[in-house]
RODO-2510 file (C-alpha; in nm, 4 decimals, decimal comma):
residues 500
     n   res          X          Y          Z
     1     m    -1,0940     3,3484     0,3610
     2     r    -0,9586     3,0242     0,2999
     3     r    -0,6565     2,9295     0,1356
     4     f    -0,5730     2,6577    -0,1091
     5     v    -0,2581     2,5535     0,0391
     6     l    -0,0432     2,2717    -0,1603
     7     g     0,0825     2,0710     0,1334
     8     g    -0,1486     2,1094     0,3919
     9     h    -0,0753     2,3199     0,7233
    10     g     0,1971     2,0830     0,8583
    11     m     0,3853     2,2576     0,5799
    12     v     0,4617     2,5984     0,6362
    13     y     0,7474     2,7206     0,8156
    14     d     0,8259     3,0609     0,9948
    15     d     1,0809     3,0884     0,7650
    16     g     0,8508     3,0142     0,4790
    17     r     1,0445     2,6842     0,4215
    18     q     0,8499     2,3446     0,3173
    19     y     0,9482     2,0286     0,3677
    20     q     0,9146     1,6598     0,2331
    21     y     0,9923     1,3136     0,3927
    22     l     1,0738     1,0182     0,1392
    23     e     1,0367     0,7066     0,2803
    24     s     1,2463     0,5672    -0,0265
    25     l     1,5582     0,6847     0,1404
    26     d     1,4552     0,4717     0,4074
    27     s     1,8483     0,2707     0,5147
    28     a     1,6464    -0,0475     0,5090
    29     r     1,5106    -0,0370     0,1475
    30     t     1,8044     0,1176    -0,0335
    31     a     2,0423    -0,1185    -0,1947
    32     g     2,4103    -0,1367    -0,1267
    33     p     2,7172    -0,1506    -0,3635
    34     g     2,6456    -0,4386    -0,6208
    35     d     2,2979    -0,4823    -0,5754
    36     g     2,1089    -0,5795    -0,8843
    37     r     1,8054    -0,3421    -0,7962
    38     g     2,0690    -0,0386    -0,7059
    39     e     1,9796     0,1470    -1,0553
    40     e     1,6018     0,0989    -1,0305
    41     l     1,5681     0,2349    -0,6442
    42     q     1,8385     0,5145    -0,7223
    43     l     1,6217     0,6357    -0,9898
    44     q     1,3566     0,6234    -0,7406
    45     i     1,5097     0,8327    -0,4987
    46     f     1,6105     1,0891    -0,7626
    47     t     1,3077     1,1530    -0,9306
    48     e     1,1658     1,2073    -0,5475
    49     v     1,4969     1,4699    -0,4607
    50     l     1,4059     1,6121    -0,8087
    51     m     1,0015     1,6478    -0,8129
    52     t     1,1110     1,8015    -0,4329
    53     l     1,3167     2,0302    -0,5088
    54     a     1,0827     2,1513    -0,8241
    55     l     0,8058     2,2032    -0,6321
    56     g     1,0172     2,4518    -0,3923
    57     r     1,0670     2,2253    -0,0953
    58     e     1,3895     2,0976     0,0740
    59     v     1,4227     1,7123     0,1620
    60     v     1,4161     1,6353     0,5269
    61     v     1,6585     1,3418     0,6529
    62     p     1,6168     1,1558     0,9961
    63     q     1,9690     1,1202     1,1306
    64     s     2,0032     0,7353     1,0690
    65     f     1,9350     0,7643     0,7226
    66     a     2,1577     1,0576     0,6184
    67     f     2,4345     0,8077     0,8207
    68     d     2,3321     0,4631     0,7005
    69     s     2,1089     0,4760     0,3759
    70     f     2,3580     0,4043     0,0640
    71     g     2,0585     0,5375    -0,1414
    72     f     2,0626     0,8632     0,0167
    73     h     2,4213     0,8750     0,0095
    74     r     2,4435     0,8461    -0,3905
    75     v     2,1959     1,1091    -0,4530
    76     a     2,3449     1,3322    -0,2057
    77     a     2,6806     1,3134    -0,3638
    78     t     2,5279     1,4247    -0,7436
    79     v     2,3110     1,6869    -0,5890
    80     l     2,5966     1,8304    -0,3764
    81     r     2,8240     1,8492    -0,6334
    82     a     2,5816     1,9980    -0,8994
    83     r     2,5004     2,2623    -0,5934
    84     d     2,8795     2,2917    -0,5538
    85     s     2,9410     2,4454    -0,9219
    86     s     2,6173     2,6087    -0,9584
    87     a     2,4949     2,7576    -0,6408
    88     p     2,7413     2,7347    -0,3165
    89     g     2,5216     2,8571    -0,0828
    90     e     2,1986     2,5938    -0,1414
    91     h     2,1324     2,3575     0,0733
    92     p     1,8168     2,0756    -0,0891
    93     f     1,8731     1,9013     0,1879
    94     r     1,8099     1,9413     0,5819
    95     l     1,9012     1,7159     0,8792
    96     h     1,6623     1,6229     1,1441
    97     l     1,7972     1,4905     1,4940
    98     f     1,6215     1,2775     1,7443
    99     g     1,8228     1,2314     2,1002
   100     a     2,1352     1,4342     1,9939
   101     r     2,2649     1,7903     1,9590
   102     s     2,4759     1,6981     1,6077
   103     y     2,5105     1,5081     1,3286
   104     e     2,8593     1,3676     1,4742
   105     e     2,7517     1,3347     1,7943
   106     a     2,4418     1,1012     1,6152
   107     v     2,6363     0,8730     1,4218
   108     a     2,8397     0,8151     1,7447
   109     g     2,5677     0,6731     1,9006
   110     m     2,5038     0,4551     1,6269
   111     l     2,8062     0,2965     1,5981
   112     a     2,8681     0,2406     1,9777
   113     r     2,5014     0,0301     1,9301
   114     t     2,6086    -0,1739     1,6639
   115     v     2,8396    -0,3909     1,9416
   116     d     2,5465    -0,3150     2,1760
   117     p     2,3788    -0,6505     2,2101
   118     a     2,0896    -0,5226     2,4103
   119     g     1,9500    -0,2574     2,1512
   120     p     2,1956    -0,2664     1,8445
   121     f     2,2034    -0,0819     1,5558
   122     l     2,1701    -0,3187     1,2793
   123     s     2,3934    -0,1111     1,0435
   124     l     2,2379    -0,1721     0,6499
   125     l     2,5549     0,0377     0,4504
   126     l     2,7955    -0,1442     0,6830
   127     p     2,7329    -0,4678     0,8095
   128     e     3,0967    -0,5229     0,8475
   129     l     3,0251    -0,3584     1,1976
   130     n     2,7723    -0,5703     1,2994
   131     d     2,8949    -0,9126     1,2159
   132     p     3,3208    -0,8386     1,1247
   133     a     3,4530    -1,2229     1,1534
   134     a     3,1654    -1,2840     0,8642
   135     h     3,3578    -1,0719     0,6528
   136     g     3,6922    -1,1896     0,7181
   137     l     3,7606    -0,9185     0,9634
   138     d     3,9335    -0,8792     1,3150
   139     p     3,6528    -0,7890     1,5897
   140     d     3,8927    -0,6102     1,8279
   141     e     4,0266    -0,4000     1,5186
   142     v     3,6889    -0,2730     1,3624
   143     r     3,5580    -0,1927     1,6905
   144     e     3,8344     0,0431     1,7816
   145     q     3,7962     0,1711     1,4036
   146     a     3,3746     0,2205     1,4761
   147     a     3,4859     0,4271     1,7745
   148     d     3,6368     0,7141     1,5613
   149     f     3,4616     0,8390     1,2475
   150     d     3,7914     0,9397     1,0636
   151     r     3,9216     0,6282     1,1361
   152     l     3,6373     0,4342     1,0018
   153     l     3,6606     0,6536     0,7058
   154     s     3,9797     0,5528     0,6493
   155     a     3,9558     0,1700     0,7374
   156     e     4,0770    -0,0543     0,4533
   157     w     3,8224    -0,2388     0,4289
   158     l     3,5575     0,0129     0,3492
   159     d     3,5309     0,0392    -0,0278
   160     p     3,5777     0,4312    -0,1918
   161     e     3,2220     0,4588    -0,3061
   162     r     3,0312     0,4166     0,0261
   163     a     3,3539     0,6109     0,1848
   164     d     3,2932     0,9170    -0,0363
   165     g     2,9279     0,8932     0,0249
   166     l     2,9496     0,8929     0,4040
   167     a     3,2334     1,1680     0,3757
   168     v     3,0124     1,4123     0,1555
   169     v     2,7503     1,3623     0,3788
   170     r     2,9378     1,4352     0,7080
   171     d     3,0246     1,7678     0,5729
   172     e     2,7073     1,8988     0,4401
   173     f     2,5445     1,8137     0,7932
   174     r     2,8454     1,8738     1,0126
   175     h     2,7455     2,2692     1,0675
   176     l     2,3998     2,3036     0,9363
   177     p     2,1025     2,3886     1,1538
   178     r     1,8750     2,1073     1,2172
   179     v     1,5239     2,1427     1,1007
   180     a     1,3753     2,2940     1,3346
   181     a     1,1174     1,9610     1,5025
   182     r     0,7456     1,9852     1,6105
   183     p     0,6993     1,6358     1,7861
   184     p     0,3597     1,5522     1,9204
   185     a     0,2940     1,5186     2,2733
   186     r     0,3482     1,1053     2,2713
   187     l     0,5272     0,9172     2,0413
   188     y     0,4340     0,5576     1,9748
   189     a     0,6976     0,2517     2,0017
   190     l     0,6767     0,0639     1,7132
   191     g     0,6346    -0,2621     1,8452
   192     e     0,3386    -0,0941     2,0280
   193     l     0,2126     0,0192     1,7150
   194     v     0,2522    -0,3150     1,4925
   195     v     0,1199    -0,5518     1,7547
   196     a    -0,2169    -0,3218     1,8813
   197     a    -0,3083    -0,3230     1,4855
   198     v    -0,4339    -0,6807     1,5045
   199     d    -0,5991    -0,6731     1,8422
   200     p    -0,9943    -0,7235     1,7787
   201     a    -1,0511    -0,4781     2,0815
   202     s    -0,8524    -0,1653     1,9491
   203     l    -0,9731     0,1051     1,7381
   204     m    -0,7962    -0,0672     1,4006
   205     g    -0,9414    -0,4122     1,4757
   206     r    -1,2874    -0,2755     1,4908
   207     a    -1,2655    -0,0673     1,2246
   208     v    -1,1506    -0,3268     0,9646
   209     a    -1,4770    -0,5037     0,9349
   210     d    -1,6102    -0,2062     0,7544
   211     l    -1,3426    -0,1247     0,5361
   212     p    -1,3788    -0,3240     0,1497
   213     e    -1,2259    -0,6455     0,1093
   214     p    -0,9220    -0,6231    -0,0285
   215     y    -0,8347    -0,4707     0,2939
   216     r    -0,9876    -0,7101     0,5353
   217     e    -0,8196    -0,9545     0,3292
   218     v    -0,4782    -0,8204     0,3562
   219     h    -0,5102    -0,7370     0,7244
   220     a    -0,6211    -1,1006     0,7929
   221     t    -0,2650    -1,2057     0,6529
   222     l    -0,1103    -0,9366     0,8562
   223     a    -0,2928    -1,0438     1,1421
   224     t    -0,1804    -1,4147     1,1427
   225     a     0,1694    -1,3346     1,0340
   226     i     0,2277    -1,0776     1,3704
   227     r     0,0467    -1,2923     1,5965
   228     r     0,2765    -1,6048     1,4798
   229     l     0,5491    -1,3489     1,5326
   230     g     0,4576    -1,2825     1,8781
   231     v     0,2215    -1,0279     2,0057
   232     d     0,3532    -1,0448     2,3642
   233     r     0,7167    -0,9439     2,2154
   234     p     0,6365    -0,5995     2,1026
   235     q     0,9502    -0,5018     2,1519
   236     a     1,1157    -0,7461     1,8884
   237     f     0,9678    -0,5084     1,6653
   238     h     1,1684    -0,2153     1,7304
   239     h     1,4351    -0,3349     1,5315
   240     r     1,3178    -0,4063     1,1956
   241     s     1,5615    -0,5066     1,0194
   242     r     1,5714    -0,8359     1,2101
   243     l     1,2491    -0,9038     0,9744
   244     r     1,5248    -0,8698     0,7025
   245     l     1,7718    -1,1302     0,8487
   246     a     1,7701    -1,4721     0,8207
   247     r     1,8232    -1,5520     1,1485
   248     p     1,6244    -1,6892     1,4435
   249     w     1,3561    -1,3906     1,5431
   250     p     1,3953    -1,2833     1,9172
   251     g     1,1588    -1,5599     2,1490
   252     d     1,1028    -1,8610     1,9329
   253     a     1,1442    -2,1716     2,0539
   254     a     1,2598    -2,3185     1,7707
   255     g     1,5171    -2,1087     1,6591
   256     r     1,2853    -2,0067     1,3263
   257     t     1,3600    -1,7008     1,1112
   258     p     1,0837    -1,4640     1,0245
   259     e     1,0215    -1,6012     0,6666
   260     e     0,9871    -1,9485     0,8244
   261     i     0,7471    -1,8428     1,1201
   262     v     0,5168    -1,6570     0,9131
   263     g     0,4714    -1,8922     0,6200
   264     g     0,6808    -1,8031     0,3194
   265     p     0,8518    -1,5083     0,1388
   266     e     0,4893    -1,3112    -0,0070
   267     t     0,3559    -1,2379     0,3787
   268     l     0,6664    -1,1924     0,5287
   269     g     0,7008    -0,8875     0,2650
   270     l     0,3276    -0,7583     0,3239
   271     v     0,4705    -0,7352     0,7092
   272     v     0,7808    -0,6004     0,6317
   273     e     0,5962    -0,3357     0,4058
   274     f     0,3471    -0,2503     0,7247
   275     v     0,6215    -0,2274     0,9699
   276     d     0,8344    -0,0006     0,7510
   277     t     0,5488     0,2370     0,6949
   278     l     0,4686     0,2725     1,0290
   279     y     0,8430     0,3247     1,1442
   280     n     0,8283     0,6252     0,8859
   281     l     0,5348     0,7476     1,0156
   282     i     0,6922     0,7574     1,3990
   283     v     0,9917     0,9471     1,2166
   284     v     0,7737     1,1844     1,0032
   285     d     0,5385     1,2856     1,2933
   286     s     0,8307     1,3228     1,5196
   287     i     0,9596     1,6179     1,2517
   288     g     0,6094     1,7154     1,2670
   289     v     0,6416     1,9765     0,9961
   290     a     0,7462     1,8321     0,6980
   291     d     0,5183     1,5924     0,4075
   292     t     0,5718     1,2366     0,3116
   293     t     0,5627     1,0399     0,0146
   294     l     0,5064     0,6912     0,1059
   295     s     0,6070     0,4150    -0,0976
   296     t     0,6187     0,0663    -0,1364
   297     g     0,8530    -0,1460    -0,2089
   298     q     0,9468    -0,1968    -0,6122
   299     g     0,7751    -0,4662    -0,7933
   300     l     0,6076    -0,5761    -1,1273
   301     d     0,3275    -0,8259    -0,9718
   302     d     0,0520    -0,5699    -1,0468
   303     g    -0,1267    -0,8179    -0,7339
   304     r     0,1642    -0,8380    -0,5099
   305     l     0,2105    -0,4217    -0,5623
   306     a    -0,1657    -0,3855    -0,5033
   307     a    -0,1435    -0,6068    -0,1879
   308     r     0,1939    -0,4228    -0,0389
   309     a    -0,0038    -0,1008    -0,0975
   310     t    -0,3099    -0,1704     0,0708
   311     a    -0,0541    -0,2929     0,3581
   312     q     0,0711     0,0607     0,3334
   313     e    -0,2497     0,2452     0,3626
   314     l    -0,3541    -0,0218     0,6731
   315     a    -0,0600     0,1251     0,8567
   316     l    -0,1828     0,4878     0,7948
   317     a    -0,4507     0,3671     0,9433
   318     q    -0,3080     0,2412     1,2276
   319     y    -0,1287     0,5600     1,3279
   320     r    -0,4053     0,8176     1,2707
   321     h    -0,6042     0,5804     1,4807
   322     r    -0,3717     0,5694     1,7755
   323     a    -0,3170     0,9305     1,7475
   324     g    -0,6656     0,9986     1,7725
   325     q    -0,7285     1,1220     1,4150
   326     t    -1,0267     1,0627     1,1865
   327     l    -0,9332     0,7982     0,9258
   328     p    -1,0132     0,9101     0,5732
   329     e    -1,1600     0,6743     0,3284
   330     p    -0,8805     0,5035     0,1618
   331     d    -0,7266     0,6359    -0,1399
   332     r    -0,5987     0,3534    -0,3168
   333     a    -0,8489     0,2867    -0,6178
   334     g    -0,7379     0,4461    -0,9765
   335     s    -0,4108     0,6438    -0,8413
   336     g    -0,1490     0,4407    -1,0037
   337     p     0,2223     0,4408    -1,0283
   338     l     0,3727     0,6441    -0,8128
   339     f     0,7244     0,5513    -0,9741
   340     e     0,7473     0,3244    -1,2957
   341     v     1,1076     0,2862    -1,5164
   342     r     1,0292     0,0904    -1,8597
   343     l     1,2233     0,0832    -2,1273
   344     g     1,2157     0,0023    -2,5115
   345     a     1,3342    -0,3120    -2,6730
   346     a     1,4062    -0,4705    -2,3044
   347     a     1,3772    -0,8104    -2,4020
   348     g     1,6693    -0,8069    -2,6369
   349     l     1,9163    -0,6551    -2,4366
   350     a     2,1772    -0,7894    -2,1894
   351     d     2,1721    -0,7140    -1,8195
   352     d     2,4592    -0,4519    -1,8386
   353     r     2,3295    -0,2359    -2,1324
   354     v     1,9685    -0,2045    -1,9591
   355     r     2,1680    -0,0502    -1,6159
   356     a     2,3900     0,1367    -1,8273
   357     r     2,0071     0,2678    -1,9915
   358     l     1,8905     0,3326    -1,6459
   359     a     2,1928     0,4988    -1,5258
   360     a     2,2229     0,7365    -1,8293
   361     l     1,8424     0,8319    -1,7041
   362     r     2,0379     0,9957    -1,4281
   363     t     2,3413     1,1473    -1,5876
   364     d     2,1145     1,3069    -1,8286
   365     a     1,9181     1,5093    -1,6000
   366     g     2,2329     1,6190    -1,4170
   367     d     2,2007     1,9928    -1,5823
   368     a     1,8995     1,9917    -1,4850
   369     i     2,0092     1,9634    -1,1303
   370     a     2,2711     2,2028    -1,1137
   371     a     2,0267     2,4736    -1,3031
   372     l     1,7423     2,3891    -1,0577
   373     l     1,9842     2,4691    -0,8049
   374     q     2,0997     2,7916    -0,9372
   375     a     1,7231     2,8911    -0,9770
   376     r     1,6715     2,7537    -0,5953
   377     a     1,9919     2,9635    -0,4862
   378     e     1,7519     3,3319    -0,5038
   379     r     1,5304     3,2634    -0,2130
   380     g     1,6488     3,5188    -0,0219
   381     r     1,4888     3,7348    -0,3088
   382     t     1,1647     3,6573    -0,3698
   383     a     1,0595     3,9385    -0,5329
   384     e     1,2849     3,9167    -0,7663
   385     s     1,2990     3,5859    -0,8609
   386     p     1,0740     3,4163    -1,1006
   387     f     1,1131     3,0931    -0,9354
   388     w     1,0311     3,1729    -0,5311
   389     k     0,7772     3,4036    -0,6450
   390     g     0,5953     3,1262    -0,8473
   391     v     0,6178     2,8742    -0,5379
   392     e     0,5107     3,2188    -0,3213
   393     r     0,2183     3,2459    -0,5297
   394     l     0,1028     2,8938    -0,5209
   395     r     0,1442     2,8421    -0,1411
   396     t    -0,0773     3,1555    -0,0878
   397     a    -0,3258     3,0997    -0,3720
   398     e    -0,6578     3,2438    -0,2103
   399     d    -0,9433     3,0115    -0,4525
   400     p    -0,9083     2,7200    -0,6674
   401     l    -0,8649     2,9487    -0,9842
   402     a    -0,5904     3,1135    -0,8477
   403     a    -0,4433     2,8194    -0,7466
   404     r    -0,4069     2,6462    -1,1032
   405     k    -0,2557     2,9475    -1,2859
   406     a    -0,0133     2,9829    -1,0180
   407     l     0,0688     2,5975    -1,0669
   408     d     0,0968     2,6364    -1,4045
   409     a     0,3154     2,9285    -1,4174
   410     h     0,5166     2,7744    -1,1989
   411     l     0,5764     2,4485    -1,3853
   412     a     0,5925     2,6460    -1,6916
   413     r     0,8757     2,8219    -1,5182
   414     v     1,0475     2,4691    -1,3777
   415     a     1,0176     2,3794    -1,7526
   416     a     1,2398     2,6675    -1,8619
   417     v     1,4600     2,6505    -1,5900
   418     l     1,5254     2,2452    -1,6702
   419     g     1,5930     2,3440    -2,0249
   420     d     1,4842     2,3020    -2,4175
   421     r     1,4455     1,9356    -2,3388
   422     t     1,1709     1,9683    -2,1041
   423     g     0,8231     1,9513    -2,2272
   424     l     0,5006     2,0166    -2,0570
   425     a     0,1606     1,8114    -2,0448
   426     p    -0,1696     1,7668    -1,8713
   427     i    -0,2471     1,4601    -1,6991
   428     g    -0,5796     1,3763    -1,5102
   429     g    -0,6735     1,4057    -1,1928
   430     f    -0,4705     1,5873    -0,8851
   431     a    -0,1139     1,4759    -0,9895
   432     i     0,1947     1,6287    -1,0887
   433     e     0,3946     1,3965    -1,3060
   434     l     0,7905     1,4254    -1,3726
   435     v     0,9297     1,2370    -1,6779
   436     l     1,2994     1,1381    -1,7264
   437     t     1,4106     0,9930    -2,0488
   438     a     1,6760     0,8663    -2,2508
   439     a     1,6883     0,8168    -2,6418
   440     g     1,8942     0,4999    -2,7749
   441     a     1,8721     0,2766    -3,1121
   442     v     1,6986     0,0044    -2,8787
   443     g     1,4367     0,2613    -2,7986
   444     p     1,3144     0,5124    -2,5045
   445     a     1,3969     0,4834    -2,1854
   446     l     1,1654     0,6424    -1,8929
   447     a     1,1969     0,6810    -1,5545
   448     t     0,8156     0,8203    -1,4380
   449     e     0,7260     0,9705    -1,0794
   450     v     0,3551     1,0898    -1,0427
   451     w     0,2607     1,2796    -0,6940
   452     r    -0,0488     1,3372    -0,5712
   453     l    -0,0276     1,6458    -0,3045
   454     p    -0,2990     1,7163    -0,0285
   455     g    -0,3797     2,0375    -0,0527
   456     l    -0,4508     2,0602    -0,4688
   457     v    -0,8404     2,0978    -0,4046
   458     g    -1,0709     2,0866    -0,7057
   459     y    -0,8543     2,1504    -0,9654
   460     p    -0,5979     1,9269    -1,2107
   461     a    -0,2517     1,9861    -1,2140
   462     m    -0,0120     1,9739    -1,4863
   463     a     0,2856     1,7554    -1,5347
   464     a     0,6216     1,8991    -1,4461
   465     g     0,7707     1,7557    -1,7767
   466     a     1,0513     1,5438    -1,9043
   467     v     1,4111     1,6071    -1,8413
   468     g     1,6039     1,4345    -2,1226
   469     n     1,7002     1,3521    -2,4699
   470     v     1,3078     1,2931    -2,6000
   471     l     1,0258     1,5546    -2,6034
   472     y     0,7156     1,4378    -2,4813
   473     r     0,4913     1,7610    -2,5235
   474     k     0,1977     1,6294    -2,5885
   475     g    -0,0019     1,3490    -2,3302
   476     k    -0,1045     1,1092    -2,6006
   477     d     0,2489     1,1038    -2,7242
   478     s     0,3815     1,0539    -2,4264
   479     v     0,1104     0,7469    -2,3449
   480     a     0,1769     0,5874    -2,7283
   481     r     0,5222     0,5972    -2,6193
   482     r     0,4798     0,3822    -2,3133
   483     l     0,3053     0,1208    -2,4792
   484     s     0,6082     0,0426    -2,6997
   485     t     0,7845     0,0313    -2,3588
   486     r     0,8414    -0,2831    -2,1275
   487     r     0,8384    -0,1971    -1,7470
   488     l     1,1136    -0,2743    -1,5522
   489     a     0,9907    -0,1415    -1,1742
   490     c     0,6769     0,0107    -1,0239
   491     a     0,6213     0,1161    -0,6904
   492     l     0,3177     0,2519    -0,5370
   493     g     0,2558     0,5146    -0,2860
   494     r     0,1191     0,8988    -0,2257
   495     v     0,1680     1,1718    -0,0840
   496     v     0,0668     1,2436     0,2741
   497     d     0,0018     1,5337     0,5138
   498     l     0,0300     1,3290     0,8662
   499     r    -0,1366     1,5847     1,0910
   500     s    -0,4298     1,6887     0,8448
***
């Protein structure tokens, strides 16, 4: 008998754990201290982590994100400190190692590469390591500090927030067993995937003609830009951070920046989206045991977001083509935002008050994180734990009706765990929606996350509800309130079982 499994075959492990890979944790995408985009990006990471935990999954974090992602460090500090006070034995984040036997060995390798001109590790969290002189630091002293993790953490130039994030994550991953990865027989090099996507003779090149017009248009833009950057130098794309730097692109005789070569910031944004997605697909395939949540960079322009979502879909198509998989139909039409932030009366607020309201969305959900982790800590007593009993019934449902009942029951339990401030409401399609809310004199603030999960077959899901000071118990009430708010940030994307 066929089982209607939440998440697809790649999600179930020998020990019964399920993992989720979040592209939003990508160190190349997350803002550093003082970046004006920080609160919106942090909210996206927070909602994706909360959704993952509510569904009984664990967040799998590759070693480079664990070390170099400021966004991950901030959410990890929040979640792990809530864990320490409520469920000390729970480990919501799990480490994926590649080419290293431990987290500290992996970090040592990355630090050593910051001074390797042949294959540099361009740190987004610690740019001081790559160019000490530009930050007014002594290169020799910084090199000595980078050779020892403890000495690096005590460096005078390292601010407390970054030092704290590095220390919290190191303490969590230092002795925690790695994820038991199931890599494919072959992993593709990033540059190889990028240049092959624009080769007319490749599988991707031949398939483009049969795609809808928006896909052909975006592919043509990508192909022109990538050829200008140089298809004869695929290795230049291996270090994708170079695409974001206002520095000469490797091999360009005129010494132009990537933006100058491709013809402007909008085209470069498409290239970055495409290359970032390919990179993350390589990483998630090397893990082999996790679904992945793909997400575009945030924006407000619907047309630009749609083009970036199309670039994301083309990257997924390219990876599946190269891996010899059958390409499913594009899954973009009508999917709506993956993540969105709205704020009431935002036009009349100063920036500092807007940031304070967005920060309140995460602060108000802090108690919910602790309660959720406490429920998850009963993993070893599945027969007695309502939370894990619900996850197991959902995972093993043998027909759509049983799966629908199991999902409804589990989400109701999640709402109860998160507290009286949580409401449930149905939404259309095969989606689960999480809503963080905060109230105030100037109107509501909302951060929403919508996942269309692979494996939810033939029936609609329910909303996972609100975690905040304002109840949204009816779907129509939620919609009405959103109409009275203004969008501050939006990202498109979807959940993918890469090996399905």
